[in-house]
Backbone as a chain_set.jsonl record, in Angstrom:
{"seq": "XXXXXXXXXXXXXXXXXXXXXXXXXXXXXXXXXXXXXXXXXXXXXXXXXXXXXXXXXXXXXXXXXXXXXXXXXXXXXXXXXXXXXXXXXXXXXXXXXXXXXXXXXXXXXXXXXXXXXXXXXXXXXXXXXXXXXXXXXXXXXXXXXXXXXXXXXXXXXXXXXXXXXXXXXXXXXXXXXXXXXXXXXXXXXXXXXXXXXX", "coords": {"N": [[75.571, 84.931, 147.772], [75.86, 83.666, 150.263], [77.905, 81.869, 149.69], [80.005, 83.605, 149.314], [80.412, 84.611, 151.924], [81.131, 82.254, 153.187], [83.521, 81.65, 151.849], [85.022, 83.849, 152.634], [85.157, 83.371, 155.391], [86.653, 80.987, 155.41], [89.109, 81.93, 154.403], [89.854, 83.655, 156.475], [90.141, 81.829, 158.602], [92.262, 80.334, 157.561], [94.325, 82.267, 157.561], [94.582, 82.699, 160.339], [95.454, 80.146, 161.137], [97.906, 80.028, 159.767], [99.306, 82.09, 161.064], [99.47, 81.051, 163.673], [100.992, 78.734, 163.2], [103.37, 79.929, 162.383], [104.185, 81.194, 164.777], [104.558, 78.952, 166.431], [106.604, 77.592, 165.017], [108.655, 79.483, 165.263], [109.075, 79.433, 168.05], [109.9, 76.754, 168.399], [112.281, 76.77, 166.906], [113.82, 78.517, 168.469], [114.151, 76.998, 170.816], [115.57, 74.815, 169.757], [117.95, 76.08, 168.92], [118.994, 76.922, 171.386], [119.413, 74.392, 172.561], [121.346, 73.405, 170.797], [123.502, 75.176, 171.275], [124.021, 74.511, 173.948], [124.769, 71.79, 173.648], [127.086, 72.101, 172.063], [128.744, 73.402, 173.916], [129.039, 71.335, 175.788], [130.466, 69.477, 174.227], [132.84, 70.915, 173.723], [133.841, 71.106, 176.341], [134.44, 68.43, 176.837], [136.441, 67.933, 174.952], [138.845, 69.434, 175.494], [140.745, 70.07, 178.38], [141.525, 72.614, 179.101], [139.543, 74.367, 178.094], [137.448, 73.498, 179.629], [138.232, 74.348, 182.193], [138.116, 77.12, 181.779], [135.362, 77.526, 181.278], [134.258, 76.55, 183.695], [135.399, 78.37, 185.493], [134.208, 80.79, 184.681], [131.506, 80.201, 185.049], [131.112, 79.164, 187.677], [132.671, 80.702, 189.441], [132.348, 83.393, 188.991], [130.042, 86.164, 189.167], [127.126, 85.607, 187.626], [125.424, 87.404, 185.163], [122.193, 87.596, 184.895], [120.466, 89.472, 183.934], [121.867, 90.652, 181.805], [122.122, 88.419, 180.135], [119.416, 87.966, 179.571], [118.845, 90.324, 178.188], [120.47, 90.048, 175.879], [119.414, 87.665, 174.799], [116.745, 88.442, 174.266], [117.221, 90.432, 172.396], [118.265, 89.048, 170.142], [116.639, 86.746, 169.779], [114.05, 87.381, 170.446], [111.087, 87.548, 172.546], [110.85, 85.257, 175.308], [108.484, 83.87, 175.812], [106.179, 82.84, 173.432], [103.65, 83.952, 173.035], [103.515, 86.396, 174.21], [103.431, 89.021, 173.12], [100.946, 89.341, 171.956], [98.772, 90.695, 173.083], [98.705, 94.152, 173.318], [101.02, 96.083, 175.291], [100.25, 98.046, 178.184], [100.902, 101.49, 178.694], [103.239, 102.541, 181.156], [102.193, 104.142, 184.167], [103.708, 105.216, 186.173], [106.761, 106.655, 185.867], [109.642, 107.581, 186.686], [112.482, 109.569, 187.857], [115.239, 109.225, 190.121], [114.99, 111.191, 192.988], [116.359, 113.249, 195.437], [117.233, 114.967, 198.528], [119.557, 115.104, 200.051], [122.755, 113.492, 200.309], [124.587, 111.087, 202.025], [127.497, 109.283, 203.046], [127.144, 105.838, 203.85], [127.817, 102.951, 205.471], [128.556, 100.55, 203.132], [127.674, 102.01, 201.015], [125.435, 104.579, 200.185], [123.367, 106.919, 201.952], [120.363, 108.294, 201.208], [118.475, 111.216, 201.637], [115.102, 111.557, 201.45], [111.71, 112.502, 200.51], [108.893, 111.997, 202.731], [107.41, 108.769, 202.595], [108.345, 108.256, 200.007], [108.254, 107.285, 196.597], [110.085, 104.817, 195.13], [112.023, 104.724, 192.218], [113.283, 102.451, 189.684], [116.707, 102.466, 188.993], [118.278, 101.552, 186.787], [117.511, 99.292, 184.105], [116.84, 95.862, 184.856], [117.014, 92.652, 186.623], [115.234, 91.462, 189.42], [116.921, 90.069, 192.049], [116.954, 89.569, 194.738], [114.9, 89.813, 197.585], [114.309, 90.896, 200.726], [115.391, 90.918, 204.229], [118.247, 92.797, 205.18], [121.069, 93.133, 207.2], [121.371, 96.181, 208.901], [120.345, 97.553, 206.732], [117.683, 97.237, 206.588], [114.523, 96.397, 205.129], [115.228, 95.105, 201.999], [115.835, 95.343, 198.488], [117.383, 93.796, 195.798], [118.594, 94.597, 192.68], [119.753, 93.224, 189.772], [121.474, 94.692, 187.376], [121.556, 95.147, 183.769], [124.103, 95.908, 183.023], [125.764, 94.525, 184.687], [126.049, 95.39, 187.276], [125.064, 95.174, 190.629], [122.437, 96.588, 192.389], [121.559, 97.632, 195.546], [118.611, 98.381, 197.142], [117.785, 99.797, 199.973], [115.733, 99.841, 202.983], [113.105, 99.828, 202.023], [109.715, 99.298, 201.269], [108.299, 96.75, 199.414], [106.628, 97.104, 196.279], [104.419, 96.034, 193.871], [106.159, 94.176, 192.741], [108.087, 91.173, 192.22], [110.327, 88.464, 193.18], [112.798, 87.715, 190.786], [111.55, 89.171, 188.815], [111.482, 91.117, 185.841], [112.518, 94.342, 185.639], [112.046, 97.666, 184.495], [113.899, 100.66, 183.677], [113.059, 103.435, 185.64], [110.682, 102.348, 186.516], [108.269, 101.671, 189.115], [109.492, 100.601, 192.189], [109.155, 100.395, 194.946], [108.129, 101.699, 198.204], [109.645, 104.1, 200.289], [110.558, 103.547, 203.677], [109.905, 105.74, 206.078], [112.162, 108.472, 205.814], [114.585, 107.815, 204.701], [116.64, 106.432, 202.278], [118.588, 103.743, 201.376], [121.311, 103.06, 199.307], [123.344, 100.76, 197.582], [126.033, 99.963, 195.523], [127.307, 97.334, 193.692], [129.733, 95.2, 192.202], [130.804, 92.142, 190.991], [131.387, 91.339, 193.64], [132.749, 93.516, 194.679], [132.443, 96.699, 196.214], [131.174, 99.695, 194.879], [131.793, 103.193, 194.067], [129.236, 105.366, 194.804], [128.839, 107.833, 193.582], [129.371, 107.749, 190.869], [127.125, 106.635, 189.762], [124.773, 107.934, 190.408]], "CA": [[75.957, 85.722, 148.934], [76.308, 82.753, 151.295], [79.196, 81.308, 149.287], [81.002, 84.653, 149.543], [80.685, 84.614, 153.363], [81.827, 81.001, 153.472], [84.879, 81.819, 151.329], [85.671, 84.833, 153.505], [85.42, 82.699, 156.662], [87.759, 80.045, 155.178], [90.336, 82.729, 154.296], [90.183, 84.146, 157.813], [90.636, 80.671, 159.353], [93.566, 80.0, 157.004], [95.264, 83.275, 158.053], [94.81, 82.418, 161.756], [96.272, 78.93, 161.205], [99.258, 80.385, 159.323], [99.932, 82.882, 162.127], [99.772, 80.129, 164.773], [102.107, 77.885, 162.755], [104.562, 80.77, 162.399], [104.572, 81.363, 166.183], [105.057, 77.66, 166.921], [107.898, 77.362, 164.372], [109.625, 80.389, 165.9], [109.366, 78.928, 169.394], [110.672, 75.509, 168.248], [113.637, 77.098, 166.469], [114.532, 79.074, 169.624], [114.51, 75.872, 171.68], [116.617, 74.048, 169.079], [119.195, 76.852, 168.962], [119.499, 76.821, 172.766], [119.919, 73.025, 172.727], [122.568, 73.318, 170.008], [124.545, 75.888, 172.024], [124.32, 73.684, 175.12], [125.5, 70.605, 173.185], [128.419, 72.539, 171.655], [129.511, 73.634, 175.142], [129.389, 70.025, 176.338], [131.511, 68.906, 173.386], [134.064, 71.677, 173.975], [134.323, 70.717, 177.672], [134.995, 67.077, 176.735], [137.602, 67.906, 174.06], [140.068, 69.981, 176.07], [140.664, 70.428, 179.803], [141.706, 74.07, 179.19], [138.231, 74.981, 177.903], [136.646, 73.121, 180.8], [138.613, 75.26, 183.269], [137.604, 78.463, 181.449], [133.913, 77.518, 181.475], [133.995, 76.416, 185.136], [135.765, 79.623, 186.15], [133.213, 81.821, 184.367], [130.172, 79.825, 185.518], [131.041, 78.917, 189.114], [133.411, 81.643, 190.273], [131.945, 84.777, 188.725], [128.64, 86.496, 189.321], [126.492, 85.559, 186.31], [124.451, 88.476, 184.964], [120.975, 87.126, 184.242], [119.879, 90.616, 183.24], [122.579, 90.792, 180.537], [121.739, 87.264, 179.311], [118.046, 88.226, 179.12], [118.899, 91.397, 177.197], [121.028, 89.484, 174.642], [118.447, 86.704, 174.268], [115.608, 89.19, 173.729], [117.683, 91.169, 171.215], [118.468, 88.175, 168.988], [115.625, 85.707, 169.613], [112.721, 87.853, 170.813], [110.623, 87.176, 173.881], [110.895, 83.841, 175.635], [107.137, 83.339, 175.628], [105.772, 83.206, 172.077], [102.354, 84.631, 172.987], [103.586, 87.55, 175.092], [103.14, 90.289, 172.451], [99.655, 89.318, 171.281], [98.019, 91.807, 173.653], [99.64, 95.273, 173.471], [101.302, 96.491, 176.662], [99.796, 99.364, 178.604], [101.978, 102.399, 179.042], [103.318, 102.688, 182.602], [101.761, 105.42, 184.723], [104.828, 105.696, 186.973], [108.048, 106.626, 185.177], [110.296, 108.685, 187.381], [113.914, 109.543, 188.124], [115.55, 109.286, 191.547], [115.082, 112.56, 193.49], [116.713, 113.275, 196.863], [117.698, 116.287, 198.959], [120.881, 115.03, 200.646], [123.399, 112.181, 200.196], [125.67, 110.875, 202.992], [128.068, 107.938, 203.043], [126.561, 104.932, 204.839], [128.37, 101.593, 205.335], [129.182, 100.283, 201.831], [127.003, 102.778, 199.967], [125.011, 105.942, 200.452], [122.035, 107.125, 202.513], [119.736, 109.45, 200.584], [117.333, 111.79, 202.343], [114.01, 111.755, 200.495], [110.461, 112.914, 201.146], [108.182, 110.937, 203.445], [106.707, 107.821, 201.728], [108.856, 108.463, 198.647], [108.129, 106.141, 195.696], [111.429, 104.569, 194.603], [112.085, 104.207, 190.848], [114.434, 101.623, 189.332], [117.734, 103.323, 188.391], [118.572, 100.978, 185.471], [116.803, 98.056, 183.798], [117.494, 94.65, 185.345], [116.2, 91.585, 187.194], [115.259, 91.433, 190.881], [117.537, 88.812, 192.472], [116.817, 89.401, 196.183], [113.949, 90.624, 198.344], [114.336, 90.419, 202.11], [116.051, 91.752, 205.233], [119.707, 92.868, 205.223], [121.517, 93.825, 208.405], [121.625, 97.618, 208.835], [119.698, 98.167, 205.572], [116.265, 96.948, 206.739], [113.955, 95.68, 203.977], [116.119, 95.399, 200.875], [115.6, 94.76, 197.168], [118.594, 93.866, 194.984], [118.337, 94.517, 191.242], [120.943, 92.96, 188.968], [121.298, 95.466, 186.153], [122.103, 94.552, 182.552], [125.527, 96.247, 182.935], [126.508, 93.684, 185.622], [126.109, 95.999, 188.606], [123.95, 94.892, 191.535], [122.058, 97.76, 193.179], [120.752, 97.336, 196.729], [117.695, 99.442, 197.56], [117.486, 99.469, 201.364], [114.696, 100.56, 203.713], [112.041, 99.983, 201.035], [108.607, 98.347, 201.2], [108.12, 96.313, 198.028], [105.302, 97.368, 195.702], [103.848, 94.822, 193.27], [107.183, 93.407, 192.045], [108.468, 89.955, 192.919], [111.633, 87.895, 192.913], [113.081, 87.361, 189.389], [110.805, 90.013, 187.875], [112.266, 92.008, 184.99], [112.047, 95.704, 185.88], [112.61, 98.637, 183.554], [114.347, 101.936, 184.221], [111.974, 104.35, 185.96], [109.513, 101.619, 187.024], [108.09, 101.726, 190.566], [110.061, 99.464, 192.907], [108.533, 100.324, 196.265], [107.972, 102.947, 198.956], [110.634, 104.24, 201.364], [110.07, 103.544, 205.055], [110.429, 106.976, 206.652], [112.732, 109.422, 204.855], [115.952, 107.42, 204.366], [116.797, 105.379, 201.278], [119.972, 103.285, 201.3], [121.707, 102.484, 198.022], [124.669, 100.161, 197.518], [126.373, 99.522, 194.18], [128.274, 96.253, 193.833], [130.032, 94.442, 190.976], [131.725, 91.023, 191.247], [131.766, 91.309, 195.05], [133.393, 94.775, 195.082], [131.528, 97.829, 196.368], [131.556, 100.793, 193.983], [131.504, 104.562, 194.515], [127.875, 105.711, 194.371], [128.823, 109.094, 192.833], [129.401, 107.462, 189.432], [125.862, 106.044, 189.303], [123.619, 108.787, 190.733]], "C": [[76.504, 84.83, 150.027], [77.666, 82.163, 150.951], [80.323, 82.321, 149.483], [81.392, 84.696, 151.02], [81.473, 83.376, 153.763], [83.291, 81.085, 153.028], [85.679, 82.781, 152.206], [86.052, 84.203, 154.85], [86.592, 81.719, 156.525], [89.096, 80.785, 155.092], [90.804, 83.228, 155.656], [90.76, 83.011, 158.655], [92.036, 80.28, 158.884], [94.627, 80.967, 157.499], [95.592, 83.04, 159.525], [95.689, 81.186, 161.935], [97.718, 79.233, 160.81], [99.997, 81.171, 160.407], [100.333, 81.99, 163.304], [100.954, 79.227, 164.419], [103.414, 78.676, 162.784], [105.077, 80.964, 163.832], [105.183, 80.075, 166.728], [106.425, 77.352, 166.313], [108.988, 78.238, 164.994], [110.049, 79.886, 167.268], [110.218, 77.659, 169.322], [112.102, 75.819, 167.814], [114.452, 77.73, 167.603], [115.01, 77.963, 170.548], [115.649, 75.067, 171.059], [117.961, 74.77, 169.094], [119.814, 76.791, 170.358], [120.082, 75.435, 173.033], [121.238, 72.842, 171.984], [123.735, 73.996, 170.733], [124.981, 75.066, 173.235], [125.154, 72.467, 174.724], [126.924, 70.968, 172.748], [129.308, 72.806, 172.865], [129.93, 72.317, 175.781], [130.519, 69.368, 175.54], [132.853, 69.596, 173.64], [134.673, 71.284, 175.317], [134.988, 69.348, 177.622], [136.284, 67.034, 175.917], [138.889, 68.329, 174.771], [139.834, 70.439, 177.511], [140.781, 71.949, 180.001], [140.362, 74.786, 179.062], [137.311, 74.685, 179.085], [136.942, 74.063, 181.967], [138.068, 76.669, 183.028], [136.103, 78.536, 181.715], [133.576, 77.424, 182.956], [134.294, 77.716, 185.874], [134.688, 80.687, 185.931], [131.818, 81.488, 184.894], [130.103, 79.758, 187.038], [131.705, 79.975, 189.98], [132.994, 83.093, 190.074], [130.444, 84.937, 188.928], [128.008, 86.558, 187.93], [125.406, 86.626, 186.209], [123.252, 87.958, 184.174], [120.323, 88.251, 183.447], [120.539, 90.801, 181.872], [122.205, 89.646, 179.592], [120.332, 87.456, 178.749], [118.025, 89.291, 178.026], [119.406, 90.872, 175.851], [120.03, 88.531, 173.99], [117.281, 87.425, 173.597], [115.994, 89.932, 172.445], [117.741, 90.273, 169.984], [117.342, 87.18, 168.731], [114.203, 86.18, 169.914], [112.35, 87.406, 172.21], [110.646, 85.671, 174.069], [109.542, 83.189, 175.412], [106.595, 83.78, 174.276], [104.483, 84.016, 172.005], [102.344, 85.927, 173.781], [103.145, 88.844, 174.416], [101.808, 90.307, 171.711], [98.78, 90.466, 171.767], [98.996, 92.962, 173.855], [99.783, 95.678, 174.941], [100.702, 97.862, 176.933], [101.013, 100.218, 178.919], [102.028, 102.56, 180.553], [102.896, 104.084, 183.049], [102.918, 106.06, 185.471], [106.112, 105.557, 186.169], [108.847, 107.821, 185.677], [111.815, 108.52, 187.402], [114.096, 109.68, 189.634], [115.754, 110.738, 191.971], [115.351, 112.502, 194.984], [117.259, 114.651, 197.222], [119.126, 116.254, 199.498], [121.426, 113.615, 200.493], [124.573, 112.114, 201.168], [126.193, 109.455, 202.864], [127.429, 107.11, 204.153], [127.059, 103.529, 204.54], [129.06, 101.442, 203.983], [128.588, 101.114, 200.702], [126.691, 104.194, 200.392], [123.614, 105.933, 201.074], [121.488, 108.411, 201.898], [118.569, 109.919, 201.432], [116.285, 112.148, 201.294], [112.773, 112.237, 201.235], [109.799, 111.713, 201.822], [107.36, 110.091, 202.457], [107.071, 108.016, 200.254], [108.714, 107.173, 197.836], [109.446, 105.97, 194.944], [111.366, 104.03, 193.171], [113.325, 103.323, 190.663], [115.431, 102.522, 188.6], [118.069, 102.865, 186.972], [117.825, 99.659, 185.312], [117.581, 96.841, 184.292], [116.491, 93.636, 185.881], [116.344, 91.613, 188.71], [115.785, 90.07, 191.32], [117.436, 88.575, 193.972], [115.747, 90.343, 196.714], [113.95, 90.066, 199.751], [115.04, 91.398, 203.027], [117.563, 91.662, 205.071], [120.066, 93.64, 206.478], [121.872, 95.275, 208.09], [121.047, 98.311, 207.598], [118.187, 97.962, 205.589], [115.756, 96.144, 205.535], [114.704, 96.102, 202.717], [115.682, 94.664, 199.618], [116.905, 94.903, 196.392], [118.205, 93.636, 193.524], [119.668, 94.305, 190.53], [120.711, 93.625, 187.615], [121.956, 94.764, 184.964], [123.595, 94.842, 182.401], [126.372, 95.473, 183.947], [126.607, 94.233, 187.028], [124.855, 95.626, 189.387], [123.684, 96.143, 192.362], [121.154, 97.3, 194.306], [119.908, 98.568, 197.037], [117.256, 99.088, 198.965], [116.445, 100.375, 201.966], [113.493, 100.848, 202.804], [110.987, 98.89, 201.204], [108.344, 98.026, 199.737], [106.718, 96.663, 197.549], [104.767, 96.064, 195.126], [104.857, 94.049, 192.428], [107.56, 92.192, 192.882], [109.857, 89.501, 192.506], [111.706, 87.411, 191.463], [112.185, 88.087, 188.389], [111.791, 90.876, 187.096], [111.695, 93.404, 185.161], [112.778, 96.673, 184.956], [112.996, 99.916, 184.284], [113.151, 102.855, 184.431], [110.736, 103.683, 186.523], [109.471, 101.701, 188.551], [108.602, 100.446, 191.208], [109.402, 99.284, 194.268], [108.46, 101.695, 196.905], [108.964, 102.974, 200.111], [109.937, 104.234, 202.714], [110.691, 104.766, 205.725], [110.953, 107.896, 205.564], [114.149, 109.057, 204.422], [115.958, 106.24, 203.398], [118.278, 105.03, 201.21], [120.223, 102.669, 199.935], [123.133, 101.955, 198.117], [124.865, 99.666, 196.092], [127.51, 98.515, 194.283], [128.467, 95.549, 192.487], [131.103, 93.41, 191.289], [132.253, 91.024, 192.682], [132.425, 92.579, 195.556], [132.347, 95.886, 195.151], [132.059, 99.018, 195.585], [131.17, 102.139, 194.576], [130.155, 104.994, 193.939], [127.844, 106.945, 193.482], [128.812, 108.868, 191.309], [128.044, 107.045, 188.885], [124.627, 106.858, 189.646], [123.635, 110.043, 189.893]], "O": [[77.501, 85.174, 150.662], [78.497, 81.975, 151.839], [81.457, 81.946, 149.781], [82.575, 84.807, 151.34], [82.382, 83.453, 154.59], [84.189, 80.645, 153.746], [86.857, 82.557, 152.483], [87.13, 84.465, 155.382], [87.431, 81.63, 157.422], [90.098, 80.327, 155.642], [91.998, 83.225, 155.954], [91.759, 83.203, 159.348], [92.894, 79.935, 159.695], [95.733, 80.538, 157.829], [96.749, 83.164, 159.926], [96.574, 81.177, 162.79], [98.65, 78.748, 161.45], [101.184, 80.941, 160.64], [101.415, 82.156, 163.867], [101.823, 78.987, 165.258], [104.452, 78.14, 163.171], [106.284, 80.903, 164.066], [106.209, 80.11, 167.408], [107.32, 76.895, 167.025], [110.108, 77.78, 165.222], [111.231, 79.906, 167.61], [111.158, 77.504, 170.102], [113.041, 75.192, 168.304], [115.658, 77.499, 167.688], [116.15, 77.988, 171.012], [116.588, 74.68, 171.754], [119.001, 74.134, 169.262], [121.026, 76.626, 170.493], [121.132, 75.317, 173.665], [122.15, 72.19, 172.494], [124.833, 73.442, 170.794], [126.175, 74.943, 173.51], [126.137, 72.146, 175.392], [127.865, 70.226, 173.03], [130.493, 72.476, 172.848], [131.055, 72.194, 176.265], [131.425, 68.771, 176.122], [133.883, 68.931, 173.757], [135.892, 71.143, 175.424], [135.996, 69.127, 178.294], [137.138, 66.183, 176.165], [139.909, 67.65, 174.658], [138.846, 71.11, 177.811], [140.213, 72.504, 180.942], [140.072, 75.705, 179.828], [136.501, 75.523, 179.483], [136.026, 74.524, 182.648], [137.613, 77.332, 183.961], [135.624, 79.501, 182.312], [132.698, 78.144, 183.432], [133.548, 78.12, 186.766], [134.302, 81.394, 186.862], [131.028, 82.394, 185.159], [129.14, 80.243, 187.633], [131.337, 80.131, 191.144], [133.274, 83.934, 190.928], [129.683, 83.971, 188.868], [128.317, 87.455, 187.145], [124.556, 86.728, 187.094], [123.287, 87.889, 182.946], [119.702, 88.011, 182.412], [119.854, 91.077, 180.887], [121.997, 89.863, 178.399], [120.08, 87.146, 177.585], [117.277, 89.176, 177.055], [118.849, 91.203, 174.805], [119.821, 88.577, 172.777], [116.877, 87.065, 172.491], [115.188, 90.045, 171.521], [117.318, 90.679, 168.902], [117.108, 86.804, 167.582], [113.247, 85.448, 169.659], [113.2, 86.939, 172.969], [110.482, 84.908, 173.117], [109.462, 82.081, 174.883], [106.554, 84.978, 173.996], [104.246, 84.701, 171.01], [101.28, 86.504, 174.007], [102.54, 89.693, 175.071], [101.566, 91.212, 170.912], [98.123, 91.134, 170.968], [100.025, 92.776, 174.504], [98.831, 95.629, 175.719], [100.646, 98.722, 176.054], [102.04, 99.704, 179.363], [100.982, 102.702, 181.186], [103.203, 105.079, 182.392], [103.103, 107.277, 185.425], [106.507, 104.443, 185.827], [108.734, 108.928, 185.151], [112.353, 107.481, 187.02], [113.219, 110.187, 190.333], [116.582, 111.444, 191.395], [114.661, 111.794, 195.717], [117.691, 115.408, 196.352], [119.838, 117.255, 199.418], [120.668, 112.646, 200.539], [125.452, 112.975, 201.144], [125.427, 108.527, 202.605], [127.198, 107.607, 205.256], [126.763, 102.974, 203.481], [130.044, 102.13, 203.713], [128.964, 100.935, 199.544], [127.553, 104.917, 200.892], [122.789, 105.07, 200.775], [122.076, 109.482, 202.049], [117.765, 109.109, 201.893], [116.539, 112.931, 200.379], [112.791, 112.364, 202.459], [110.113, 110.562, 201.518], [106.689, 110.64, 201.583], [106.213, 107.948, 199.375], [109.021, 106.09, 198.335], [109.872, 106.864, 194.213], [110.735, 103.002, 192.925], [114.296, 103.445, 191.409], [115.049, 103.257, 187.689], [118.139, 103.684, 186.056], [117.541, 98.986, 186.303], [118.805, 96.78, 184.174], [115.289, 93.736, 185.636], [117.449, 91.77, 189.228], [115.186, 89.039, 191.013], [117.792, 87.496, 194.445], [115.693, 91.515, 196.344], [113.629, 88.895, 199.956], [115.263, 92.555, 202.67], [118.103, 90.578, 204.851], [119.457, 94.664, 206.79], [122.586, 95.555, 207.127], [121.23, 99.515, 207.424], [117.484, 98.456, 204.706], [116.48, 95.31, 204.992], [114.805, 97.289, 202.405], [115.222, 93.524, 199.672], [117.475, 95.992, 196.328], [117.58, 92.634, 193.176], [120.593, 95.105, 190.669], [119.878, 93.19, 186.82], [122.809, 93.894, 185.141], [124.292, 94.094, 181.715], [127.571, 95.727, 184.063], [127.2, 93.592, 187.895], [123.736, 95.741, 188.887], [124.601, 96.697, 192.968], [120.124, 96.667, 194.076], [120.437, 99.671, 197.176], [116.445, 98.18, 199.149], [116.274, 101.519, 201.544], [112.94, 101.947, 202.81], [111.317, 97.706, 201.275], [108.186, 98.93, 198.917], [105.745, 96.541, 198.293], [104.676, 95.073, 195.851], [104.468, 93.339, 191.5], [107.376, 92.181, 194.099], [110.477, 90.07, 191.608], [110.775, 86.771, 190.973], [112.072, 87.662, 187.239], [112.81, 91.309, 187.633], [110.523, 93.637, 184.866], [113.967, 96.516, 184.677], [112.487, 100.212, 185.364], [112.331, 103.039, 183.531], [109.82, 104.374, 186.968], [110.512, 101.791, 189.202], [108.203, 99.345, 190.828], [109.124, 98.162, 194.691], [108.693, 102.716, 196.259], [109.109, 101.986, 200.831], [108.873, 104.83, 202.883], [111.907, 104.804, 205.915], [110.31, 108.092, 204.533], [114.848, 109.887, 203.84], [115.365, 105.194, 203.663], [119.122, 105.904, 201.011], [119.435, 101.849, 199.463], [124.017, 102.616, 198.661], [123.981, 99.03, 195.519], [128.547, 98.796, 194.883], [127.515, 95.33, 191.738], [132.176, 93.749, 191.789], [133.428, 90.741, 192.914], [132.642, 92.711, 196.76], [131.487, 96.006, 194.279], [133.254, 99.312, 195.624], [130.33, 102.219, 195.473], [129.964, 104.984, 192.723], [126.911, 107.101, 192.695], [128.303, 109.7, 190.557], [127.826, 107.092, 187.674], [123.528, 106.507, 189.214], [122.745, 110.883, 190.023]]}, "num_chains": 1, "name": "protein.A"}
């Protein structure tokens, strides 16, 4: 009986070791692939001045979409942290759509009339790239969506999200101060018509 328990314990330990080795190998291969891509870009830049100009133009002159890069990376390589999915995620309690009673043009965007202390949901999945004060918009949160559009949420007290947090569509972003929510939609420095996105 004791030898059976000992054998069972050894098998369990072996399975745990195999799972850990698999996670570590996956993480190492992700790092190596990223290094390979980086090295190939360096080689291309050194080979031809034309490619160097293209890379510099796209990296330094355009607004880089971290949300899109994160989406592509997660799709092909999985999560950045190898131990992130060990504990199952809890289902979010707050999952809402944007609700308002009136919309009026305001500066570069729109002013929405909402209920008092309205809880603001994220319109589309993205990464928070700014939290702070903006002139004429009060406390503002900017979310860079995966589609390349930056959405400014003005006149909002931040909830439990922080700078560079990945937020999902419908997730709680914060609470409106009063009854006015300001939204601005921007892509590559150009302000967009809010009617296409609400």
